[in-house]
C-alpha positions in Angstrom: 109.0 85.3 95.8 105.7 84.8 94.7 102.9 86.9 95.3 100.0 84.9 97.2 96.5 86.2 96.1 93.3 84.9 97.2 90.6 83.1 94.5 88.6 85.9 94.8 91.0 88.6 93.2 91.6 91.7 95.1 93.9 91.5 97.6 94.8 94.5 100.3 97.7 96.3 99.9 100.1 94.6 102.9 100.4 97.0 106.0 104.4 96.3 106.3 107.8 95.1 105.2 110.5 92.9 106.5 113.8 93.8 105.5 116.5 91.0 106.1 120.5 92.3 105.2 123.1 89.5 104.7 127.0 89.5 105.2 127.6 88.3 101.3 126.0 87.5 98.2 126.0 84.0 98.5 123.5 84.3 101.6 121.5 86.6 99.7 121.1 84.5 97.1 120.1 81.7 99.2 117.7 83.9 101.0 116.2 84.7 97.8 115.6 80.9 96.4 114.3 80.2 100.0 111.3 82.6 100.1 110.8 81.7 96.4 110.1 78.0 97.7 108.9 78.9 100.5 105.1 78.0 101.1 104.4 80.7 103.9 100.5 81.9 102.9 101.2 85.4 105.1 103.9 86.6 103.0 103.7 88.5 99.6 106.4 89.6 97.3 109.6 89.4 98.1 112.9 91.6 96.1 116.7 91.8 96.3 119.1 94.8 97.2 122.5 92.9 95.6 123.9 96.4 96.4 122.7 96.6 100.1 122.7 92.5 100.5 119.3 93.3 101.6 116.0 91.2 100.8 112.7 93.0 101.5 109.5 91.0 101.8 106.0 92.3 101.9 103.6 91.4 104.7 101.3 92.4 107.3 102.5 94.1 110.0 101.9 91.0 112.4 103.2 88.2 114.3 102.5 85.6 112.0 104.6 87.3 109.3 107.5 87.6 111.9 107.1 83.7 112.0 106.8 82.6 108.4 110.3 85.0 108.1 112.0 83.2 110.9 110.4 79.8 109.4 111.7 80.2 106.2 115.0 81.7 107.4 115.5 78.5 110.2 114.3 75.8 107.5 117.2 77.2 105.2 119.8 77.3 108.0 120.1 81.4 107.0 121.0 84.0 109.9 120.4 87.5 108.8 123.3 90.2 109.8 119.8 92.6 110.3 116.1 91.9 110.5 113.9 94.8 110.6 110.0 95.2 110.6 108.8 98.0 108.9 104.9 99.3 109.3 103.1 101.7 107.0 101.5 104.9 109.1 98.9 106.9 107.7 101.5 109.5 107.2 103.3 107.3 105.0 100.3 106.4 102.9 99.4 110.1 102.1 103.0 110.9 101.7 103.0 108.3 98.5 100.3 110.3 97.0 102.5 113.2 96.4 103.0 116.6 98.0 101.0 118.4 100.6 98.6 121.0 98.5 
């Protein structure tokens, strides 16, 4: 699970997240390894939640991100129990700065 940063330095925050839920810890571990080694440049950082058997991947809320995630899953012969894509909306961004005044 790696951050793909352009040579110029600044990289805007990804506009979405992909969340994968697996049936057991072994599949979650295999997914972590696959995304750590994955060459997909459109994918950002990834982190796991072992209690929920879930892996979350940062990326743009775009078709290219979904294709890249599916490519990594296919190459690793993994099938998650759940696959969800979350995009940030303006309200989410504003809420991250604190309660309304």
